[in-house]
N, C-alpha and C positions, 0 to 999 in steps of 0.2 A: 844779154843777161837774162837769166831765168827768173820769171815772176814768182812762181810758186815753188814750194818744197816738194820733193818726192813723197808719194803717198805714205810709205812706211815711215819716213822721217817725221811726218806729221803725227802719225800714230805714236811714234816714239816720244814725241814731245808731250802728247796727251798722257801716255803712260808715265812719263817722268813727273809731270805736274800732279798726277793722281797718286804718285807714290807706288806705282805698280812696276815692279822690277824683277831682277834676276833671282831673288830669293837665295843668294849666296850665304852659306852658313858662317863664313868668316868675315862677313861685312858688318857694317855698323848697324844701328838700330833700324834703319829703313830697308834693310835687306840688300843694300848695294844698288838701289834703283837708279840713283843719279849716274853711277858708273855704267850700269847696264844700258841705260837709255843713251848715254853719250857714246859708248862704243858701238851700239847698234845703229845709231844715227850716222856715225862715221862710216860704218860698213855700207849703209844705204847710199850715203853721199858718194863714196868711192865707186859703187856700182853704177850710179847715175852719171858719172863723169864722162861717159862716152859721148854725150851730146856736145860737149865743148872741147873734147880732147884733141880732135883733129887726127886721131890715129887711123881713121878709115880712109883718109885722103889718098893713100897709095893703092887701095884696092879698087879694081875696075868695077863699075856699077852697071848692072843690067837693067833692062826695063822693068822686069818683075821686082827687082830690089827697090827700084824707085817707086813702083806702085805700092809695095808693102810698106815702105818708109812713109809714104803719104798717109796711109791708113793709120800707122802708128803715131805720126805727128798730130793728126786730127784727134786721135784717142788721148794723147797726152794733154792737149789743150782742153779737151772736154773734162778729163779727170781733175785737172787743176782747178776747175770751177766747183769741185765737190769737196772742198776742204772743211773738216770738222772744226768747230770752235770749242767743243766741250765733249766730255765723255758721253753725255746723253745723245749727242749727234753721231757718234762713231758708228753705232749699229745701223742707224737709218741711212747714213751716207755710204756705209759699206755695202748695203743692199743695192743702192743705186749704182755704185761703182762696179759691182760685179755684173750687173745687167749691161752696163756700158762696155765693160771689158769683153763680156761674152759675145756681144754683137760685133765688136771689132774682130774678135777671134774667128767668128764665122766668116767675115769678109776676108781675113788673112788666109784662111784655109782654101779659098777659091783662087788664090794666086799660085801659079805654077813656077817654082824657082828653077833656075838653071841646074842641070845635073851636078855641076861642080860644087854647088852649095846646098843641094837638096837635103842632105842629112842635117846640116847645121840649121837650116830653115825649120825643119820639122822639130828639131830640138828646141828652137826658140818658141815655137807654138806650144809644145808640151810644157815648157817652163812658164809661159803665160797662163796656161790652164792651171798649173800648180799654184801660181800666185793668186789667181781668182779664188781657188779653194782656200788658200792660206788667209786671204783677206777676210773671208767669211768666218773662219775659225778664230782669227784674232779678234774680230768684233764680238763674237760670242764670248770669248774669254774675258774681254774687257767688261762687257755687260755683267757677266757672272762674277767679276772681280777675282778671276782665277789667274793669279800672278804667274804661277809656274807654267801653265799652258801658254799664256801670252808670251812669256820669255822664250819658250821652246819654239813657238811658231815664228816669232820675230827672228830668232837665230837661224832657223832653217830657211826663212825667206831671204835673208842676207846671202846665204850660200847660193840660192837660185839666182838672185840678182847679179852676183859676181859672175856666175856662169853665163848668164844672158849677155852681160857686157863683153865677155871674152868672145863668145860665139858671134855676136853681132859685129864686133870689131874686125874679126878675121874674115867675115863674109861680106863686108862692105855696107852694112846697115848703119845709119846714123841715129835713127829714132827707135827702131824695134828692140834695142837692148836697154831701153830706158823706160821707167814707169812714170806715171803722171804725178 
């Protein structure tokens, strides 16, 4: 059983409790924040399901996939120790998380994948880089109380997470398609 929530799900919870949401013009008085945070959290949860889905069991795993997955598993554990308890902590923790993610990404770039999954592997690395950048943008939007930007970043991050899950699943990764 997973101990912590995925990083963006935590941010969604912070957004929801802060009343920072989608800004839908047809929503109630709070701009649809509860609905936006709930659907965004569901998107992140679905994207993170790779860890327990077992869908990668039928894909042969190479040594480089195993090495990359070990790096990702360690990254996830480290990121889960960086959970914010309040909006005030989001920016501070986002800075630490991006530093941790960037260090792991540097390690992952040193792994040479088999030719059969090289394209997917490089896509995973590009998506991780995108999420590092999105985390920083999201933290900035939360600090600035910019609901529209926060909602846009959160939505685009969900798309990236879903793609990571799909790519990781078809390439034999258990942890590299999951965030902490």
